[in-house]
GUDO-986354 format. One record per residue (C-alpha): residue number from 1; residue in three letters; x, y, z. Coordinates in Angstrom, 3 decimals, padded with zeros to 6 digits, always signed. Each point is the difference from the previous one (the first is absolute). Example, Ala and Ser with C-alpha at 12.3 -4.5 7.8 and 13.67 -1.06 7.14 Angstrom:
<rs>
+-----+------+----------+----------+----------+
: pos : code :       xx :       yy :       zz :
+-----+------+----------+----------+----------+
:   1 :  ALA : +012.300 : -004.500 : +007.800 :
:   2 :  SER : +001.370 : +003.440 : -000.660 :
+-----+------+----------+----------+----------+
</rs>
This chain:
<rs>
+-----+------+----------+----------+----------+
: pos : code :       xx :       yy :       zz :
+-----+------+----------+----------+----------+
:   1 :  MET : +054.750 : +367.794 : +059.762 :
:   2 :  ASP : -002.863 : -002.441 : -001.102 :
:   3 :  THR : -002.403 : +002.568 : +000.399 :
:   4 :  VAL : +001.554 : +002.272 : -002.361 :
:   5 :  PHE : -000.973 : -002.104 : -003.291 :
:   6 :  PRO : -003.929 : +000.126 : +000.903 :
:   7 :  THR : -000.292 : +003.171 : +001.091 :
:   8 :  GLN : +001.708 : +001.270 : -003.455 :
:   9 :  THR : -002.134 : -002.818 : -001.561 :
:  10 :  PHE : -003.243 : +001.934 : +001.403 :
:  11 :  ALA : +001.041 : +003.404 : -000.477 :
:  12 :  VAL : +000.741 : -001.240 : -003.766 :
:  13 :  LEU : -003.681 : -001.412 : -000.404 :
:  14 :  ALA : -001.430 : +003.401 : +001.839 :
:  15 :  LEU : +001.776 : +001.913 : -002.638 :
:  16 :  LEU : -001.453 : -002.329 : -002.866 :
:  17 :  ALA : -003.179 : +000.082 : +001.164 :
:  18 :  LEU : -000.251 : +003.696 : +000.604 :
:  19 :  LEU : +001.362 : +000.475 : -003.644 :
:  20 :  LEU : -002.975 : -002.302 : -001.371 :
:  21 :  LEU : -002.697 : +001.883 : +001.723 :
:  22 :  LEU : +001.289 : +003.127 : -001.234 :
:  23 :  VAL : +000.164 : -001.700 : -003.614 :
:  24 :  VAL : -003.395 : -001.139 : +000.655 :
:  25 :  THR : -001.365 : +003.174 : +001.028 :
:  26 :  GLY : +001.260 : +002.085 : -002.564 :
:  27 :  GLY : -001.356 : -002.758 : -002.687 :
:  28 :  VAL : -003.232 : +000.606 : +001.819 :
:  29 :  ALA : +000.142 : +003.761 : -000.389 :
:  30 :  TYR : +001.272 : -000.074 : -003.678 :
:  31 :  LEU : -002.955 : -002.297 : -001.126 :
:  32 :  THR : -002.825 : +002.032 : +002.062 :
:  33 :  ALA : +001.630 : +003.258 : -001.443 :
:  34 :  ALA : +000.257 : -001.499 : -003.385 :
:  35 :  GLU : -003.998 : -001.484 : +000.442 :
:  36 :  TRP : -000.864 : +003.662 : +000.955 :
:  37 :  ARG : +001.502 : +001.510 : -002.759 :
:  38 :  ASP : -001.437 : -002.681 : -002.755 :
:  39 :  ARG : -003.692 : +000.530 : +001.459 :
:  40 :  ARG : +000.470 : +003.783 : -000.074 :
:  41 :  ARG : +001.378 : -000.475 : -003.767 :
:  42 :  ARG : -003.010 : -002.238 : -000.641 :
:  43 :  LYS : -002.801 : +002.485 : +001.451 :
:  44 :  LEU : +001.433 : +002.857 : -002.048 :
:  45 :  ASP : -000.107 : -002.181 : -003.277 :
:  46 :  GLN : -003.352 : -000.937 : +000.730 :
:  47 :  ASP : -001.194 : +003.945 : +000.758 :
:  48 :  SER : +001.807 : +001.138 : -003.054 :
:  49 :  ALA : -001.510 : -002.771 : -002.028 :
:  50 :  ARG : -003.845 : +000.606 : +001.184 :
:  51 :  SER : +000.399 : +003.882 : -000.563 :
:  52 :  SER : +001.278 : -000.675 : -003.623 :
:  53 :  ARG : -002.885 : -002.077 : -000.615 :
:  54 :  SER : -002.664 : +002.275 : +001.433 :
:  55 :  SER : +001.234 : +003.309 : -001.674 :
:  56 :  PRO : -001.198 : +000.193 : -003.289 :
:  57 :  LYS : +002.359 : +000.856 : -002.715 :
+-----+------+----------+----------+----------+
</rs>
């Protein structure tokens, strides 16, 4: 009977650790995707600015 409480505690802690791992992994994936998207958008903006400056109107 004395081992039930520590076993449940370890199970809850393990579940909490897994949940936190998933949250952190999801956050890193989101930030990586956002950085990739922003970098691509900045490059497209720079390319369009260069092409509009170089073409005479």
